[in-house]
C-alpha positions in Angstrom: 90.4 255.6 66.5 93.7 255.8 64.7 95.1 259.4 64.4 96.7 260.3 61.1 98.1 263.6 62.5 101.8 263.9 62.7 101.9 265.7 66.0 105.7 266.0 66.0 105.7 267.8 62.7 102.9 270.1 63.8 104.8 271.0 66.9 108.0 271.9 65.0 106.3 274.1 62.4 107.4 277.6 63.1 109.1 280.7 61.6 107.0 280.4 58.5 107.9 276.8 57.7 105.2 274.2 57.9 106.1 270.5 58.2 103.6 267.9 56.9 100.8 267.6 59.5 99.7 264.1 58.4 101.5 260.7 58.5 101.7 258.9 55.1 98.7 256.7 54.5 100.2 253.6 52.9 98.0 250.4 52.8 100.2 247.4 51.9 97.9 246.4 49.0 98.0 249.9 47.4 98.0 250.1 43.7 97.7 253.9 43.5 99.7 256.5 45.3 98.0 259.9 45.3 100.5 262.7 45.8 99.2 266.3 46.2 101.3 269.3 46.9 100.6 269.9 50.6 97.5 270.1 52.8 95.7 273.4 53.3 96.0 275.3 56.5 94.3 273.4 59.4 91.7 276.1 59.8 90.3 274.9 56.5 90.0 271.2 57.6 86.8 269.3 58.4 88.7 266.1 59.2 92.2 264.9 60.0 92.9 263.1 56.8 93.8 263.8 53.2 91.8 266.3 51.1 90.3 267.7 54.3 88.8 270.9 52.9 85.0 270.5 52.7 84.9 272.4 49.5 87.4 270.2 47.8 85.7 267.6 45.7 88.1 264.7 45.9 85.9 262.5 48.1 82.8 263.5 46.1 84.6 262.3 42.9 85.5 259.0 44.6 81.9 258.7 45.9 80.5 259.2 42.4 82.9 256.8 40.8 82.6 253.9 43.2 79.0 254.3 44.6 77.2 256.4 42.1 76.6 259.1 44.8 78.8 262.1 45.1 77.7 262.5 48.7 78.5 258.9 49.8 81.4 260.2 52.0 79.8 263.4 52.9 78.0 264.3 56.2 75.8 266.9 54.8 74.4 268.0 58.2 77.8 268.2 59.9 79.5 269.6 56.8 82.4 267.2 57.1 83.6 264.0 55.4 83.1 260.6 56.9 86.7 259.8 57.8 86.1 256.2 59.1 84.3 255.2 55.9 87.0 256.9 53.7 89.8 255.1 55.5 88.1 251.7 55.2 87.3 252.3 51.6 90.9 253.3 50.8 92.2 250.2 52.6 89.9 248.0 50.6 90.6 249.5 47.2 94.3 250.0 47.8 94.6 253.8 47.7 97.6 255.5 49.3 98.1 259.1 50.1 100.8 261.6 50.8 102.2 264.8 49.2 105.3 265.8 47.2 106.5 268.2 49.9 107.3 267.4 53.5 107.9 271.1 54.3 106.8 274.3 52.7 106.4 278.0 53.2 103.1 279.8 52.3 103.9 283.0 50.5 100.3 284.1 51.0 97.6 283.3 53.6 95.7 280.9 51.4 95.6 277.3 50.1 96.7 278.1 46.5 99.5 275.9 45.2 101.0 278.8 43.3 101.9 280.5 46.6 103.7 277.4 48.1 107.4 277.4 48.3 108.9 273.9 48.6 111.4 273.7 51.5 111.8 269.9 51.5 110.5 267.6 48.7 109.3 264.2 49.8 111.6 261.1 49.4 109.1 259.3 47.1 111.3 256.3 46.5 111.2 255.5 50.2 107.4 255.7 50.1 107.3 253.3 47.1 109.5 250.8 49.0 106.6 250.4 51.3 104.1 249.9 48.4 105.3 246.8 46.5 102.0 246.6 44.5 101.9 250.2 43.5 101.5 250.7 39.7 100.5 254.3 39.4 101.5 257.6 41.1 98.7 260.2 40.6 99.3 263.9 40.9 96.3 266.3 40.9 97.9 269.7 40.5 100.6 271.6 38.7 102.8 272.2 41.8 102.8 268.5 42.7 103.5 267.5 39.1 106.4 269.9 38.8 107.9 268.7 42.1 107.7 265.0 41.2 109.1 265.5 37.7 112.0 267.4 39.2 112.5 264.6 41.8 112.5 261.8 39.2 114.3 263.8 36.4 111.3 263.6 34.1 112.2 266.2 31.4 108.7 267.1 30.1 105.8 267.7 32.5 102.8 265.6 31.5 99.6 267.4 30.5 96.4 266.8 32.4 94.8 263.4 31.6 98.1 261.9 30.4 100.6 259.5 31.9 104.3 258.9 31.6 106.6 256.1 32.6 108.8 256.6 35.7 111.9 254.8 34.6 114.3 255.9 37.3 112.7 253.8 40.1 114.9 250.8 40.9 114.3 247.8 43.1 110.6 248.0 42.7 108.7 244.9 41.6 106.2 246.8 39.4 106.5 249.3 36.6 105.3 252.7 37.7 103.5 255.4 35.7 103.0 259.0 36.7 99.4 259.9 35.9 98.4 263.6 36.0 94.7 264.1 36.7 92.8 267.4 37.0 92.7 269.0 40.4 89.7 268.3 42.6 89.8 271.9 43.8 86.8 273.8 42.7 89.2 276.6 41.5 90.2 274.3 38.7 88.1 275.2 35.6 86.6 271.8 34.7 83.1 270.5 35.4 82.6 268.0 38.2 81.4 265.4 35.7 84.5 265.7 33.5 86.7 265.3 36.5 84.8 262.2 37.5 85.4 260.7 34.1 89.1 261.5 34.1 89.5 259.8 37.5 87.3 256.9 36.4 89.5 256.2 33.3 92.6 256.0 35.5 90.9 253.5 37.9 89.7 251.4 35.0 93.1 251.4 33.4 94.6 249.6 36.4 91.5 247.4 36.9 90.1 248.9 40.1 86.4 248.3 39.8 84.0 251.3 39.9 80.2 251.8 40.0 78.8 251.4 36.4 78.7 254.7 34.6 75.2 256.1 34.1 73.8 255.7 30.6 
């Protein structure tokens, strides 16, 4: 099994600074690059991959959209996500993952974005150089959106469920949009079904096939 842990970064995380514990997941065929803020503390993980917190609904949203079953990627007995199926699915659909920060400080002992201090923002242009087919960058939280807007010099932070053009990317074969979606955290005050439809609209806009919507 391939490990997505960045063991070097984990080893050098000390004195309150955490370096990103996962390597970027960048399938060559990726059309979408999901950029969160930073993974939660490892004590909250149920797998060594992106969106690892069992009470985060990202993989349930993807399961509902693409398979009509929110538990498609969920091991209900083991209370974990099915990492091998998730990785294969993301490689097939062309979904890439990383975060907008490569190093942070947690100002409180929790996973809340509002208490993250960005130490080193991610070099997103370097990521995109490895993703020639990427057409959309998706952020799923306020901290990630603020960080990427500062990085690209986007003057107005897009509202949830809106997209803006990222015009400052050069030497990339595709035009890139920044699409802000609602957070998959259960702390975000929006129903699961409405989150599903928001994500579905983004996938449909870039012609990534999904499971037919009920009704």
